C-alpha positions in Angstrom: 9.0 65.2 151.8 11.6 62.5 152.9 14.5 64.4 151.4 13.4 67.8 152.9 13.0 66.2 156.4 16.4 64.4 156.1 18.1 67.7 155.2 16.7 69.3 158.4 17.6 66.3 160.6 21.2 66.2 159.2 21.7 69.6 160.8 20.7 68.3 164.3 23.2 69.3 167.1 26.3 67.1 167.5 25.3 65.7 170.9 23.4 63.0 168.9 26.4 60.9 168.6 26.5 58.0 166.1 27.1 55.5 168.9 24.1 56.7 170.8 21.9 56.6 167.7 23.0 53.1 166.9 21.9 52.1 170.4 18.7 54.0 170.3 17.6 52.6 166.9 19.1 49.1 167.3 20.3 49.5 163.7 24.0 48.6 163.7 24.5 47.7 160.1 24.6 50.4 157.4 24.8 50.0 153.7 26.0 53.3 152.1 26.1 53.5 148.3 27.5 55.8 145.6 27.5 56.1 141.8 30.7 58.0 140.9 33.5 59.9 142.5 34.4 63.4 141.2 38.1 63.7 140.1 39.6 66.3 137.9 37.4 65.3 134.9 34.0 67.0 134.5 31.0 64.8 134.8 28.2 66.6 132.8 26.1 63.4 132.6 25.9 63.4 136.4 26.1 67.1 137.4 22.4 67.8 137.2 21.2 64.6 138.9 23.0 64.3 142.2 26.2 65.4 144.1 29.1 63.1 143.5 31.7 63.1 146.3 35.2 64.5 145.6 38.2 62.2 146.2 38.8 64.0 149.5 35.1 63.7 150.6 35.1 60.0 149.7 38.2 59.3 151.7 36.7 61.3 154.6 33.5 59.2 154.3 35.5 56.0 154.4 37.6 57.2 157.4 34.4 58.0 159.2 32.8 54.6 158.4 36.0 52.7 159.5 36.1 54.6 162.8 32.5 53.4 163.7 31.8 50.3 161.6 33.5 47.1 160.3 33.5 46.6 156.6 32.0 43.4 155.2 32.0 41.8 151.8 29.1 40.7 149.6 30.2 37.0 150.3 30.0 37.6 154.1 26.6 39.1 153.7 25.3 36.3 151.6 26.7 33.6 153.9 25.1 35.3 156.9 21.8 35.3 155.1 22.0 31.7 153.9 23.4 30.2 157.2 21.3 32.5 159.4 24.4 33.6 161.2 25.2 37.0 162.8 27.2 39.6 161.1 29.9 41.6 163.1 28.5 44.4 165.3 28.4 47.7 163.5 29.0 46.3 160.0 29.0 48.3 156.8 28.5 47.1 153.3 29.6 49.5 150.5 28.4 49.5 146.9 28.3 51.5 143.7 25.4 51.6 141.2 25.5 52.0 137.4 29.0 50.7 136.7 30.7 54.1 136.1 34.3 54.4 135.1 35.3 56.5 138.1 34.9 53.4 140.3 37.9 51.9 138.5 39.9 55.1 138.1 39.3 56.7 141.5 37.4 54.7 144.0 39.1 51.3 143.7 42.6 52.5 144.4 41.4 54.3 147.6 39.4 51.2 148.7 42.3 48.9 148.1 44.6 51.1 150.1 42.1 51.2 153.0 41.2 47.5 152.8 37.5 48.2 152.2 35.6 45.7 150.0 32.8 46.9 147.7 30.3 45.6 145.2 29.7 47.3 141.8 26.2 46.9 140.3 26.1 46.9 136.5 23.4 47.7 133.9 24.0 45.0 131.3 23.1 47.2 128.3 25.6 49.9 129.3 28.7 47.9 129.9 31.5 48.7 127.4 29.7 52.0 126.7 27.2 50.4 124.3 24.3 52.7 125.4 23.6 55.6 127.7 21.1 55.8 130.6 18.3 58.1 129.7 18.7 60.2 132.8 22.4 60.8 132.0 21.1 62.0 128.6 18.8 64.4 130.4 21.8 65.8 132.4 23.8 66.3 129.2 20.9 68.1 127.6 20.6 70.4 130.5 24.3 71.1 130.3 23.9 72.0 126.6 20.9 74.2 127.3 22.9 76.0 130.1 26.1 76.5 128.1 25.0 76.9 124.5 23.2 79.9 123.1 20.1 78.3 121.5 18.2 80.0 118.7 14.6 81.0 119.4 13.6 78.3 116.9 15.5 75.7 118.9 14.0 76.8 122.2 10.5 76.9 120.8 10.9 73.4 119.3 12.2 72.0 122.6 9.2 73.5 124.4 6.8 72.1 121.8 8.3 68.5 122.1 8.0 68.7 125.9 4.4 70.0 125.6 5.2 73.3 127.3 3.0 76.3 126.9 5.9 78.7 127.6 9.3 77.3 126.5 11.5 79.1 129.0 14.8 77.6 129.8 14.0 76.9 133.5 10.7 75.2 132.5 12.5 73.1 129.9 15.1 71.9 132.5 12.4 71.2 135.0 10.4 69.1 132.5 13.6 67.2 131.4 14.2 66.1 134.9 10.6 64.7 135.0 11.0 62.4 132.0 10.4 58.8 132.9 11.4 55.4 131.5 8.5 55.3 129.1 9.8 58.5 127.6 13.4 57.2 127.4 13.6 57.8 123.6 12.6 61.5 123.8 16.1 62.7 124.8 17.4 61.4 121.5 15.0 63.5 119.6 15.7 66.6 121.8 19.5 66.1 121.2 18.9 66.4 117.5 17.4 69.8 118.0 20.3 71.1 120.1 22.8 69.3 117.9 24.3 67.1 120.6 25.6 63.6 119.8 25.2 61.0 122.6 27.1 58.4 120.6 30.1 60.7 120.3 29.9 61.4 124.0 30.0 57.7 124.8 32.9 57.1 122.5 35.0 60.1 123.7 34.2 60.1 127.4 33.7 56.4 128.0 31.5 57.0 131.1 31.0 53.3 131.8 33.3 50.5 132.9 34.6 48.2 130.2 34.7 44.4 130.4 38.5 44.4 130.9 38.2 47.0 133.7 35.4 45.0 135.4 37.5 41.8 135.2 40.4 43.6 136.8 38.2 44.9 139.6 37.0 41.4 140.2 40.6 40.1 140.2 41.4 42.8 142.8 38.8 41.4 145.1 35.8 43.5 144.3 32.4 41.8 143.7 30.1 42.4 140.8 26.3 42.5 140.8 23.4 43.3 138.5 21.3 46.5 138.2 18.8 45.7 135.5 19.3 45.9 131.7 18.7 49.6 131.1 17.7 51.2 134.4 13.8 51.4 134.5 11.9 52.4 137.6 10.4 49.1 138.6 7.2 50.7 139.8 6.7 51.8 136.1 7.0 48.3 134.5 4.8 45.3 135.0 5.8 42.2 137.0 6.8 40.2 133.9 9.2 42.9 132.8 10.6 43.3 136.3 11.5 39.7 136.4 12.8 39.7 132.9 15.1 42.7 133.5 16.4 41.2 136.7 17.0 37.7 135.3 18.7 39.0 132.1 21.0 41.3 134.0 21.9 38.7 136.7 22.5 36.1 134.0 24.7 38.6 132.1 26.9 39.3 135.1 27.1 35.6 136.1 28.1 34.4 132.6 30.5 37.2 131.6 32.2 37.6 134.9 32.0 34.1 136.3 30.4 35.1 139.6 29.4 32.4 142.1 26.8 34.7 143.7 23.7 36.5 142.4 23.3 40.0 143.7 20.9 42.6 142.4 20.3 46.3 143.3 17.1 48.0 142.1 17.5 50.9 139.7 16.0 54.1 141.2 14.0 52.3 143.9 12.2 49.2 145.0 9.1 51.2 145.9 5.8 49.4 145.1 7.6 46.2 144.1 5.4 43.5 145.5 5.7 40.1 147.2 5.2 38.3 143.9 8.5 39.6 142.6 10.5 38.6 145.7 8.8 35.2 145.8 9.8 34.6 142.3 13.4 35.6 143.0 13.6 33.0 145.9 11.6 30.2 144.2 13.6 30.3 141.0 16.9 31.2 142.8 17.3 34.1 140.4 19.1 36.2 143.2 20.8 35.4 146.5 20.4 39.0 147.8 18.8 42.2 146.6 19.2 45.8 147.6 17.0 48.9 147.6 17.8 52.5 148.6 15.3 53.6 151.2 17.8 54.4 153.9 17.8 52.7 157.3 14.7 50.4 157.1 13.8 46.8 157.6 12.0 44.5 155.1 9.8 41.5 155.3 12.2 39.6 153.0 15.4 38.7 154.9 17.3 38.5 151.6 16.5 42.1 150.8 18.5 45.1 152.3 17.9 48.8 152.1 20.9 51.1 151.4 21.7 54.7 152.2 22.2 57.1 149.3 25.4 59.2 149.9 25.0 61.7 147.0 21.6 63.3 147.7 23.3 65.9 149.8 26.7 67.6 150.1 26.8 66.9 153.9 29.5 64.8 155.6 29.0 61.1 156.1 28.4 61.7 159.8 25.7 64.2 159.1 24.0 62.0 156.5 24.0 59.0 158.9 22.8 61.2 161.8 19.9 62.3 159.6 19.0 58.7 158.7 19.1 57.5 162.3 16.9 60.4 163.5 14.5 59.9 160.6 14.3 56.2 161.7 13.5 57.3 165.3 10.9 59.8 164.1 9.0 57.1 162.1 9.2 54.5 164.8 6.0 55.5 166.7 3.9 55.2 163.4 5.5 51.9 162.3 7.1 53.3 159.1 10.4 51.6 159.5 9.3 48.2 158.2 8.3 47.3 154.7 5.7 44.6 154.5 5.4 43.4 150.9 1.9 42.7 149.6 
């Protein structure tokens, strides 16, 4: 529902200028985030999940942000939170989730040239290409199914393993995209059926950042945050596991990369994460700041910020932001722009 409505709002006439929408909503800080940037290399592990920006689109996004907002670093954001000071008017905070290699290869040189700071959030179990996110496995399986002629026996076996009554290709793809964290081992079994080797993909393609690359990014002025151990949807795991995943990943980043700050972005979403989690973060000083991805929205916890996904659509940055601002205005009369954690 949200995604469909945003898509409609992004096509609103251009007389809704960004400056006017900033004034109407009172929301002057934005927090756009990405995963990867599309270069010349194919990204089959991403292709069926979202729309990575090309280098040209990413540069255009940055030029648009810089024409309307002032970039801020993670340190500036944390200092403003801790000292209860104001950030610059029309600030923007840029980040990347999942710690993918294209951040080093493509995004970082562009950001350095334009003088834009950014934070890279890492899944501790995936650094150095030691394991692969189950959703990236899903995308790879869909790629295989689309491009390899499967035997009737293979197709039938895939359908049976996915509990499908009719093992048609479209239904298999649809069900693959519905797999959740509790089913994270199933793609490994499905890969055996279609004769695809995830370990070989990791070794050859090296989709994730390595420790030396991350240290170089840090040396270049980029900041590093945590993104859980292996990317569960927090609504699907209990409070103890939420805390453990967060604490372990934050500790990994802090120890390995010698960070003086503790930043965490939720994998998938912070939807249904309750007050008990955030209270624990503050009481035990596990994190300094945390980030969700619900668009332009306010939260009852002043150390928690909502970011704007930039890869759900192929629209320009201006259109995506216009949609977010208009969506915010649409929800204002019914009080849906504020998250009150219970």
